[in-house]
N, C-alpha and C positions, 0 to 999 in steps of 0.2 A: 247853269246855276246850280242845278241839282248835283252835278259832278263836283263843283266846288264845295258844296255843303257836305257831301259824303267824304270827300277827301279831307276836309277840315275835322270832321268827326272821327275819322281814323287816326289822324295825328293827335288830336286831343285825347282820344281813347288810349293810345299807346303811352302818352306822357302821363296821363292819370294813373294808369296801371303801374308804371315804373315808380312814380312818386308814392303811390300806396304801398308797394312792396318795400321800398326803402324806408318808409315810415314804420311799417310793421317790424321790420328787421331791427331798426333802432330802439323800438318800444320794447321788443323782447329782450334785447341786450341790457336794458335798464332793469327789467324785472329779474334777470338772472344775476346781475350784480348785486342787487338788494338781498336776495334770498341767501346767498352763500354765507355772509357773516352772521345772519340771523339763526341759520341752522347750526352753525359751529358753536355758538355760545350755549353752553349747558351749565347745569349747576356744578358738576364735578370739575369742569374746567375753570369755573369761577373760584372754587375752593383751592384748586391747585395754584392759581394765580396769586391767591392770598398767601399761601405757604411760601411761594417764591419771593413774594415781597418781604415777608418776615425774614427769610434767609438772606435776601439782599441787604436788608437793614443791619443784620448781624455782621455780615462780611464787610459792610461799608464802615461800621463802627470799628472793626478790627483794623481795616486798612487805615482809618484815620488815626488810630493809637499807634500804628507802626510808622506812620508818617511823622507823627509828633516825636516819637523816640529818635528817628533818624534825623530830624531837624535839630533836636537837642544835641545829638552826637556831633553833628556837623559844626554847631555853634561852639561846642567844646573843643573840637579840633582846631578851629580857627583861633580861638582864644588862647590855646595852649599847644602849639605845635611840637614842642619837645616831647611832651607826653605821647603824641601820636608817633614820633620817630622811635621812641623807646618800645612802643607796642609793636612797631613794625620789625624792630630788631629782634625782639623776643619771638615773634612769629617766624622770622626767617631762621633763627637758631633751631627752633622746634622742628621746622621743615627739614633742615639740613640733618638733624639727628634722626628723623624718621626715614630719610632717603639717603643714607650714607653711601651705600654701594652703587647707586645709580649714577652719580656724577652729574652728567648734563652735557649739553652741547658745548658750552664754554670749557667745562673741565676736560672734556674729551679732546677739544682742539689744543688746549694747553699741553696735555699729555703727548698728543701727536707731534707738536712743535718741539717739545723736549727731546723726544726720541730722535727726531730727524736732525736736530742740532748737535746732540751729543754723539751720534754715530759718525759725524764727519771729522 
């Protein structure tokens, strides 16, 4: 009987020791998790966050205005496609005037084709 009680005491002692260590470990992780954000929050970081918020509001307003302008331009393009085609033609002419000597892949292919067909 005495052996059984001592054996039971050893088993319960080890289990209680393991449970106690696991409990302390989990309790310590809770405390470390709580202290990190509390230590990081300072007055200067709070002011910096306010400045960022003000900057974000300005950029959001600017994005909203740009979006409204683009939406208006898109509606105008849908309502008047000929005007859009005329703008494209003007831009294409301006581009060709700026890049006269460069030609391009299609122009180069045309020139090469003409050279090969004329030489035969």
